[in-house]
C-alpha positions in Angstrom: 18.7 -21.2 26.4 15.2 -22.1 27.5 13.6 -24.7 25.3 10.4 -26.7 25.6 10.5 -30.4 25.1 6.9 -30.4 23.9 4.9 -28.6 21.3 2.1 -26.1 21.7 -1.1 -27.7 20.4 -4.6 -27.0 21.4 -3.6 -24.5 24.0 -1.2 -26.7 25.9 2.3 -28.1 25.7 2.0 -31.7 24.5 4.6 -34.4 24.0 5.6 -35.2 20.5 4.4 -38.4 18.8 8.0 -39.6 18.2 11.2 -39.6 20.1 13.4 -37.6 17.7 14.7 -34.2 18.5 16.4 -31.3 16.7 19.6 -29.8 18.0 19.7 -26.0 18.1 23.2 -24.8 17.4 24.7 -21.4 18.2 26.3 -20.4 14.9 28.9 -18.2 16.5 30.3 -20.9 18.8 29.1 -24.1 16.9 27.8 -25.4 20.3 24.4 -27.1 20.9 22.4 -24.8 23.1 19.0 -26.6 23.1 17.0 -29.4 21.7 13.4 -29.3 20.6 11.0 -32.1 19.3 11.2 -33.1 15.7 7.5 -33.1 14.8 5.9 -35.8 12.6 2.9 -35.9 10.4 1.0 -37.2 13.4 1.9 -34.1 15.3 0.9 -31.9 12.4 -2.5 -33.7 12.2 -3.1 -33.2 15.9 -2.4 -29.5 15.5 -4.7 -29.2 12.5 -7.5 -31.0 14.3 -7.1 -28.7 17.3 -7.2 -25.6 15.0 -10.2 -26.9 13.0 -12.1 -27.4 16.3 -11.3 -23.8 17.3 -12.2 -22.2 14.0 -16.0 -21.8 14.3 -15.7 -20.0 17.6 -12.8 -17.7 16.6 -14.4 -16.9 13.2 -17.5 -15.8 15.0 -15.6 -13.7 17.5 -16.4 -10.0 16.9 -13.5 -8.0 15.3 -13.3 -5.7 18.4 -12.6 -8.7 20.6 -10.1 -10.1 18.1 -8.4 -6.7 18.2 -8.2 -6.9 22.0 -6.6 -10.3 21.9 -4.0 -9.0 19.4 -3.3 -6.1 21.7 -2.7 -8.5 24.5 -0.4 -10.5 22.2 1.5 -7.3 21.4 1.9 -6.5 25.1 3.1 -10.1 25.9 5.7 -9.9 23.1 6.9 -6.5 24.3 7.3 -7.8 27.8 9.6 -10.5 26.4 11.7 -8.1 24.4 15.1 -8.8 26.0 14.5 -12.5 26.1 13.5 -12.5 22.4 16.6 -10.5 21.4 19.0 -12.8 23.4 17.3 -15.9 21.9 17.6 -14.6 18.3 21.3 -13.8 18.9 21.9 -17.2 20.3 20.1 -19.3 17.7 20.6 -17.1 14.6 23.8 -15.2 15.4 22.3 -11.8 14.7 24.2 -9.0 16.5 22.5 -8.2 19.8 21.8 -4.6 18.9 20.1 -5.7 15.7 18.2 -8.3 17.7 16.9 -5.7 20.0 16.2 -3.0 17.3 14.6 -5.3 14.7 14.1 -8.9 15.6 12.4 -8.2 18.9 10.8 -4.8 18.1 9.3 -5.5 14.7 6.8 -8.2 15.9 5.5 -5.8 18.5 4.9 -3.2 15.8 3.3 -5.7 13.4 1.0 -7.3 16.0 -0.1 -3.8 17.1 -0.8 -2.7 13.6 -3.1 -5.7 13.1 -4.9 -5.0 16.4 -5.7 -1.6 14.9 -6.8 -3.1 11.5 -9.0 -5.7 13.1 -10.9 -3.0 14.9 -11.3 -0.7 11.9 -11.3 -2.9 8.8 -14.5 -3.0 6.7 -15.4 -6.7 6.7 -18.5 -6.0 4.7 -19.8 -3.4 2.3 -22.9 -2.6 0.2 -22.5 -2.6 -3.6 -25.7 -2.0 -5.5 -28.2 -4.6 -4.3 -25.5 -6.8 -2.8 -23.9 -7.0 0.6 -20.3 -8.2 0.1 -18.8 -10.1 3.1 -15.1 -10.6 3.7 -14.8 -13.8 5.7 -11.9 -15.8 7.1 -10.4 -18.2 4.7 -10.2 -20.8 7.4 -7.2 -22.8 8.6 -3.8 -21.5 7.8 -0.6 -23.5 7.6 2.4 -21.2 8.1 5.9 -22.4 7.2 8.4 -19.8 8.2 12.2 -19.1 7.7 15.1 -18.7 10.0 16.5 -15.3 8.9 13.9 -13.1 10.7 12.4 -15.9 12.8 9.9 -14.1 15.0 9.0 -11.3 12.6 8.1 -13.8 9.8 5.9 -15.8 12.1 4.0 -12.7 13.5 3.6 -11.4 9.9 1.5 -14.4 9.3 -0.1 -15.0 12.7 -1.3 -11.4 13.3 -3.2 -11.0 10.0 -4.6 -14.5 10.3 -6.0 -13.7 13.8 -7.3 -10.3 12.7 -9.2 -12.0 9.8 -10.7 -14.7 12.1 -8.5 -17.5 10.9 -6.8 -20.2 13.0 -3.2 -21.2 12.3 -0.6 -23.9 12.6 3.0 -22.7 12.5 6.0 -24.8 11.5 9.0 -22.6 12.3 12.4 -23.1 10.7 14.4 -25.9 12.3 17.5 -23.7 12.8 15.5 -21.1 14.9 12.7 -22.8 16.8 13.2 -21.2 20.2 11.7 -17.9 19.2 8.6 -19.7 18.0 8.3 -21.3 21.4 8.5 -17.8 23.0 5.6 -16.8 20.7 3.6 -19.7 21.9 4.1 -18.6 25.5 3.0 -15.1 24.5 -0.1 -16.5 22.7 -1.0 -18.4 25.9 -0.5 -15.4 28.1 -2.6 -13.2 25.8 -5.6 -15.4 26.4 -6.2 -16.6 22.9 -8.7 -19.6 22.8 -7.1 -23.0 22.8 -6.3 -24.2 19.2 -6.4 -20.8 17.5 -2.6 -20.7 17.4 -0.5 -23.9 17.3 3.3 -24.4 17.0 4.8 -27.6 15.7 8.6 -27.8 15.6 10.2 -30.1 13.0 12.1 -30.3 9.7 10.7 -29.1 6.5 10.8 -32.4 4.6 8.6 -34.0 7.3 6.5 -31.5 9.3 6.5 -28.8 6.7 5.5 -31.2 3.9 2.8 -32.7 6.1 1.4 -29.3 6.8 1.4 -28.1 3.2 -0.3 -31.3 2.0 -2.9 -31.6 4.8 -6.4 -31.8 3.4 -7.8 -29.6 6.2 -5.4 -26.7 5.6 -7.2 -24.0 3.5 -4.2 -21.6 2.9 -0.5 -22.3 3.0 1.6 -19.2 3.8 5.3 -19.8 3.1 8.4 -17.6 3.3 11.7 -19.0 2.1 13.5 -19.9 -1.1 12.0 -19.9 -4.5 12.9 -23.5 -5.0 10.9 -24.7 -2.0 8.2 -22.2 -2.8 7.7 -24.0 -6.2 7.3 -27.3 -4.4 4.8 -25.9 -1.9 2.9 -24.2 -4.7 2.7 -27.5 -6.7 1.5 -29.4 -3.6 -1.2 -26.8 -2.8 -2.2 -26.5 -6.5 -3.0 -30.2 -6.7 -5.6 -29.6 -4.0 -6.8 -26.3 -5.4 -5.6 -24.7 -2.1 -4.7 -21.1 -1.7 -1.1 -20.1 -1.2 0.8 -17.0 -0.2 4.5 -17.2 -1.1 7.2 -14.7 -0.1 10.3 -15.9 -1.9 13.8 -14.9 -3.0 15.2 -11.6 -4.3 18.2 -10.1 -6.1 17.3 -6.4 -5.5 18.9 -3.6 -7.4 20.1 -0.4 -5.7 20.1 2.1 -8.6 22.2 5.2 -8.0 21.3 7.8 -10.7 24.0 10.3 -11.7 22.4 13.2 -9.8 22.3 11.3 -6.5 24.4 12.0 -3.3 26.8 9.2 -4.1 28.5 9.0 -0.7 25.2 8.7 1.1 23.7 6.2 -1.4 26.8 3.9 -1.3 27.1 4.0 2.5 23.4 3.1 2.9 23.6 0.4 0.2 26.5 -1.3 1.9 24.7 -1.1 5.3 21.6 -2.6 3.7 23.5 -5.6 2.4 25.5 -6.3 5.6 22.4 -6.1 7.8 21.6 -9.5 9.4 24.8 -10.8 7.8 23.2 -10.4 4.4 20.5 -12.9 5.2 17.7 -10.7 4.0 15.6 -11.6 1.0 15.0 -7.9 0.2 18.7 -6.9 0.5 20.0 -4.5 -2.3 22.7 -6.9 -3.3 23.3 -5.3 -6.8 24.5 -1.7 -6.7 24.1 0.0 -10.1 26.3 3.0 -10.8 26.7 5.2 -13.8 30.0 4.6 -15.6 31.2 8.2 -15.0 31.0 7.7 -11.2 31.8 4.1 -11.1 35.3 4.2 -9.7 34.3 6.7 -7.1 31.5 4.4 -5.9 33.8 1.4 -5.8 36.3 3.3 -3.6 33.5 4.5 -1.3 32.1 1.0 -1.0 35.5 -0.4 0.0 35.7 2.2 2.8 32.1 1.8 3.9 32.4 -2.0 4.4 35.5 -1.7 6.7 33.5 -1.3 10.0 31.6 -4.5 9.4 34.1 -6.8 11.1 32.8 -10.3 11.9 32.7 -10.8 15.7 30.9 -12.0 18.8 27.2 -11.1 18.2 26.7 -10.8 22.0 29.0 -7.7 21.9 26.9 -4.6 21.6 29.5 -3.2 19.3 29.4 -6.1 16.8 27.9 -5.2 13.4 28.3 -8.5 11.6 27.5 -11.9 13.0 27.9 -15.4 11.6 25.6 -17.1 9.0 23.0 -19.4 10.4 24.7 -22.8 9.8 27.6 -24.6 8.2 25.7 -25.3 5.0 24.8 -21.6 4.5 28.5 -20.7 5.2 29.6 -23.1 2.6 27.0 -21.9 0.1 28.0 -18.3 0.4 31.7 -19.1 0.2 31.0 -21.1 -3.0 29.3 -18.0 -4.6 32.3 -15.8 -3.7 34.7 -18.3 -5.3 32.4 -18.4 -8.4 32.4 -14.7 -8.6 36.2 -14.6 -8.6 36.4 -17.4 -11.2 34.0 -15.6 -13.5 36.1 -12.4 -13.4 34.6 -10.2 -10.8 37.2 -8.0 -9.0 37.4 -8.5 -5.3 37.4 -5.1 -3.4 36.9 -6.5 0.1 36.5 -9.8 1.8 36.8 -13.1 0.1 36.0 -16.8 0.6 38.5 -17.5 3.4 36.6 -17.7 6.8 37.7 -14.8 9.1 37.6 -17.0 12.2 38.4 -20.7 13.0 35.2 -21.1 15.0 31.7 -20.1 14.0 30.0 -19.9 10.6 31.4 -16.5 9.7 31.9 -15.1 6.2 34.0 -12.0 5.5 32.0 -8.9 4.3 32.6 -9.1 0.6 32.4 -6.5 -2.2 32.8 -7.3 -5.9 33.5 -4.7 -8.6 33.5 -5.2 -12.4 30.5 -7.4 -12.1 28.6 -7.9 -15.4 24.8 -8.6 -15.5 25.3 -12.2 -16.7 27.6 -13.3 -13.9 26.3 -15.7 -11.3 26.8 -13.3 -8.5 24.6 -10.8 -10.3 21.8 -13.3 -11.1 21.4 -15.7 -8.1 20.4 -15.0 -4.5 23.5 -15.5 -2.4 22.0 -14.7 1.0 25.2 -13.6 2.7 27.2 -10.4 3.1 28.1 -10.1 -0.5 27.7 -6.9 -2.6 28.1 -6.8 -6.4 28.7 -3.4 -8.1 27.7 -3.1 -11.7 28.1 -0.2 -14.1 25.5 1.2 -16.5 25.8 3.6 -19.5 22.5 5.4 -19.3 19.1 5.2 -17.7 17.7 2.7 -20.1 20.7 0.5 -19.5 20.2 0.8 -15.8 16.6 -0.2 -16.1 17.5 -3.2 -18.3 20.0 -4.4 -15.7 17.7 -3.7 -12.7 14.9 -5.7 -14.3 17.2 -8.4 -15.7 16.7 -11.2 -13.2 14.0 -13.7 -12.4 13.3 -11.9 -9.1 11.4 -8.8 -8.2 11.1 -8.4 -4.5 12.6 -5.0 -3.6 15.0 -2.3 -4.6 16.1 1.3 -4.2 16.6 4.4 -6.3 18.7 7.4 -5.4 18.6 10.8 -7.3 19.1 14.4 -6.5 15.5 15.1 -7.3 12.8 12.9 -5.7 10.5 13.0 -8.8 13.4 11.7 -10.9 13.8 8.7 -8.6 10.1 8.0 -8.4 9.8 8.1 -12.2 12.6 5.5 -12.5 11.1 3.4 -9.6 7.7 3.2 -11.4 9.4 1.3 -14.3 11.1 -1.3 -12.1 9.6 -4.8 -12.0 9.6 -5.2 -8.3 7.2 -5.1 -5.4 8.8 -2.5 -3.1 11.2 0.4 -3.8 12.9 2.7 -1.3 13.4 6.3 -2.7 16.5 8.1 -1.4 16.6 5.9 1.7 12.8 5.9 2.5 12.0 4.4 5.8 10.4 0.9 6.2 6.6 1.1 6.5 4.9 -1.7 8.4 1.6 -0.9 6.9 2.8 -1.0 3.3 2.4 -4.2 1.3 5.5 -6.4 1.1 5.9 -9.0 -1.6 7.3 -9.7 -5.0 6.9 -9.8 -8.8 8.0 -12.7 -10.9 9.7 -15.5 -9.0 9.8 -13.5 -5.8 6.4 -14.7 -4.8 2.6 -14.6 -4.8 0.6 -12.3 -2.5 1.5 -9.6 0.0 2.3 -9.4 3.7 1.8 -6.5 6.2 -0.9 -3.9 6.5 -4.4 -4.1 4.9 -3.1 -5.9 1.8 -1.6 -8.6 4.1 -4.9 -8.9 5.9 -6.7 -9.4 2.6 -4.6 -12.6 1.9 -6.5 -14.3 4.8 -10.0 -13.3 3.6 -12.4 -14.8 1.1 -15.4 -13.0 -0.5 -19.1 -13.8 -0.4 -21.9 -11.6 -1.9 -25.5 -11.6 -0.8 -28.1 -10.1 -3.3 -31.2 -8.5 -1.8 
């Protein structure tokens, strides 16, 4: 795979301050496919200084011109669609058809949506005798995850640019190659030098340096709740703004009146997408006790087509996990589920292949709410099916974790599903398989995070408010 041996800082590819590199491993083959620089605090400081120098000019750029640059970025990403998809498949292990349909396509949609918002958003309004201004918060430090590597970067870069902010991105060390493709697209789109910077490195070094840097005004982080707590504490010590999109343990609630076959099939597909490495995955399926056995049987049948295989094969529906540590983690959860009494319907902890970080698609039945597999985020292709007695019991179980990122409700009558969804403690709920909306706010309740991404609510995270009285 193509990889840069330099970092994108101040509008150019610069050598790293130190000699260390990060090996990028293909999780399907366990082979090193590239190396990128392991950035240091010195590299982060150089990127921050470049961004700070670019901020006055970019903040003063009219919104219509910012929209034009975002449109150019969208076009540059679209032109790289095939290369992006192939790169994601190589460094993450996502099936190629998913890489094309989601990993490469979503950043194009999101950047285009913010081009439209930059042109139409009301950055000032008159309230009584005051003019209220919405101004860019300043310099953004973005620390992004590996599971949707380019989407998660663009979901921060695009609103930051629309708001008039400048940004330094530290991508996940497992998937840095897509971030380098973004830097190429940024350069091609003609964004001023220093407005977007990309520093590759490990979280404990480059990520920590970025979160703690005194000239960073907002830290936007997507990842685990445990790391989010540390970043929040670091930012809080400096009274620095944070946006945190963290973990989830989302409930897929199938009410008795629902089309059970459709709901179960969609629920299984949701959990298996991206090998289960999705923070908003519906990993808990809640079924009324009268239809429980039917649902378990349907889930066992629905999971059968998800056979782990070569992600480069267009027919593959389930690729490997991102690395050996993640594979071991997920296998450990499966073993714990069995030990705590959950009934294995499909899959198990035994790796399906000798090579690659694969985990078999796994379905547990007879899961109770207090079990580990019903409480903790597994981040792999593992579904837990729980039974409930009545609607109040279902609500108690659905709301009974520390998370609240997403969820789903199925019912024969849409109003019935909506009424239940309104009572769920979670940030986003799909009703009867409702389609993803890139303009709707995405983010969580409780320990699933602080703030929102996407659409106008995502843009608001990068703005601060000033009022003028006259």
